[in-house]
C-alpha positions in Angstrom: 0.0 0.0 0.0 1.4 3.4 -1.0 1.2 6.3 1.4 0.9 9.9 0.3 2.8 11.9 2.8 4.0 11.5 6.3 1.8 10.2 9.1 3.4 12.8 11.5 1.7 15.6 9.5 -1.8 14.1 9.8 -4.4 16.5 11.2 -2.2 19.6 10.9 -4.9 21.6 9.1 -7.6 21.1 11.7 -5.3 22.2 14.5 -4.4 25.4 12.7 -7.9 26.3 11.6 -9.5 29.0 13.9 -12.4 27.8 15.9 -15.6 29.6 14.8 -18.5 30.2 17.3 -21.6 28.1 16.7 -24.5 29.7 14.8 -27.9 29.8 16.5 -30.4 27.3 15.2 -33.4 29.2 13.8 -36.8 27.5 13.9 -38.0 26.7 10.4 -40.4 28.9 8.6 -44.0 28.0 9.7 -45.0 26.8 6.2 -42.0 24.6 5.9 -42.6 23.2 9.4 -46.2 22.3 8.6 -45.0 20.7 5.4 -42.6 18.5 7.2 -45.2 17.6 9.8 -47.6 16.6 7.0 -44.9 14.5 5.4 -44.2 12.7 8.6 -47.9 12.2 9.4 -49.5 11.4 6.0 -46.7 10.3 3.7 -44.6 8.3 6.1 -47.5 7.3 8.3 -45.8 8.0 11.6 -47.3 8.9 14.9 -46.2 12.4 16.1 -45.3 12.8 19.7 -46.4 16.2 21.0 
């Protein structure tokens, strides 16, 4: 098996990349949320836990 580069250099990019703060999760647009609930309920025939 041929290796492409040194194993000692593995992961160097991740350690140098600056850590970015997490973005806040926004709730989906109401129309899209209703559409996904419809898909779960009718198309996939799943029970929704509320």
